N, C-alpha and C positions, 0 to 999 in steps of 0.2 A: 754324365757328369752336369749336365744342365740344373740339376735338381740342387748341391751344393751353391751353383753359380748362383741361382735364381735366389737363396735362403741370403749370400752374401750381400746381394743387390739391395735387398729385403733391410738387412741390417745399415746397409749407410744410412737410410733415414733412420733419424735417431731415435723416432718417437717407435719404430719400429711395428709399425701398424701392422697386423696379421690382419686382412681385409677376410668379411665371410658377411651372408644375408641371415643366418639361425642364430639364436641365443636363446642361454642357458641361463635359469637364475640368479643373476649378479655378474656374470662373466660374458664377453667378448667372446663367442666363438666364429671362429672363419670352416665352412665347411669347404677345401679348396675344391673336390670335386663331387661330382654324385658317384657312389662306389663302383667301382672299376673292374671293369669285364677279369678275367684270370689273367694276371701279369704274365708276361714272359719268362721262360726260366731265369735265374739269379744265376751271370756268368761269372759276378764276381765273387774273389772269397770272403767267407763272414769271418769278421774280425773275432777273436778269443782271448788277445792280448790288450787291454786295457790299459797299462801300462805303456807299451810299444804306440798303440793308437793315439796318444795323448805326450806323448814324449817330446815333440815339440810345441806345439798349440799352449802349452802349462808354461813352455821356459818366454813365451811370449806374452807382456804385462801390460794393459792399459796404459799409457804414460810413455810406453816405447816409442821411438821417433823411426820414420822410414830408413834414414842412416845407420841407428845404430842396428836396426834389422839388417839390413843389406849387410852390414859388418858382419854378423854372425853367418850368416846363411846365403850371401851371393846375387844375384840377380834373381828378379820374380818372374814370374811369367804375367801379364796382363789384360786384362778382360776392360774392355771401354763398355759401359752402360749408357743409359740416363740418367741414373744417380749416380754417375762418376765412375771413380775406376776402382778396380777391383785387382789386388794383385796377391798374387799364388806362389806360394815355395813347396814344391813338393821333393824330397829329399830321394835320396838312391833306392832304399829302401822301402820307398811306396808310399810315407806315411806325409805327414803334414799339415797347413792351414793356409786358409784366405784370409785377406786384411783388406781392409780401406782405414782413411786418413783424413783427417780435418787437414783445413787448409796450411795450417802451422809444422803440417810434417808429424804431427802424435798421432797415434794410433786409435783410431775411432772405434774399430770394431773388429773382432776376429772370428774365425770361422772353423771349426773344424773339418778337415779332407775326408771326402767319402769321394766316391761313385755310385753308390746307389742306397739308399736309406737301409735296406733289409739285409743290409753288412752289420747293422748294431743291434741284429735281434738277439742274438745269445747273451750281448754284453749290458742290454738295457734290463732284461730277463723279467718282462712284467708277465705276473700270473694272472691277471683280471683287467686285462686293456679295454674292455669294452666299461667298464667302470669308470671313463671319462664323463660319461653325461653326468656324472654327478660331483662334478671339479665347479666352485665355484671359489668367490672372494675370498672367502673367508678363510680357505685354503694357505697353511704356508708350504714350502719346498717339502718336510721332509712329511709332516700331513698327505699330502700329494701320490707322495711315495708308499706312503701304506696305502693307500686307497688304489692305487694300480698295483701293488703286489709285488714291486721290484726296484729295485736301483737307475735311475733315470742316466740318460747321457746328456750331459752339457755338451751341445753343438756353437752357440755361440754365445759372446757375449759384445756388447753394444755401450760406450759411455754416451752420458747425456749432453756435455759440452768439455773443452779440453783444459778446463781447472784444474790445479793442481791433485784436486778430490775429488772427483764426478762421480755421478749417482751411477752404478754402473749395474745395465739390466740384462738379465741370462736367458738365453732358449733352452728346454733342455726335452727330450722326445724320449717317447718310449715306441719300440718299434717291432718288429717281428719280421720273419723270413718270408712269410705270405705278402706283406704288403700294407698292413695296416700302420699306421703312425701317427700320434701322436704330440704336437710339440704346444709347449704350456711355456710362455713368458713370463717372468718373474722379477722384480723391482727390486731395485737395492737390498730392500729389509728384507727379502722372501717371501713376497706378499705375491700371490697370482695374479695377474692380468690379465692375461688374454689365454686363448685357446684355437689351435685352428688344427684339422682331423686331417686324414684321409681313409677310406677303409677299404680294403679288397673285396671282392666277392668270397 
């Protein structure tokens, strides 16, 4: 569960800095870990229904307020972090989202709820996840999907300010059951900005 909470905390930073020390041509690339030892067996179910997974996430929009979301979904769970509070709504069917807010109560970022990134493997559908090393800042979202060989999963949106029409950046992920995970940040005009990855052995 800490994986999505960590991402939510990152989303609370308006610039959504995905830090790291390795570089690719024209791209800030974060190597979040060295290749990991074999991960423990996946105990959470793999998601197979994209529509069900996104049913609440897609209904929440940048510009919504804490009050309006509470009115629809009730009281959230609250996680206090050094970057501010993260609010999580998980419905009876097990689907949901996490959110952070500006001081004026407007939604600053929303993050898809899941417990283990590997759960997204069947839906992200990448057939060439190892091609991420060829990503660069000339890539648009559609070009990245073509390179990776499959449709990605949007896991976060973050507004750059609380104005009426802010730039909204998006984070997409390609993941598999093995534990490989490529996260890519796109700007409001769908230009690639940053990449972070974790590769399983």
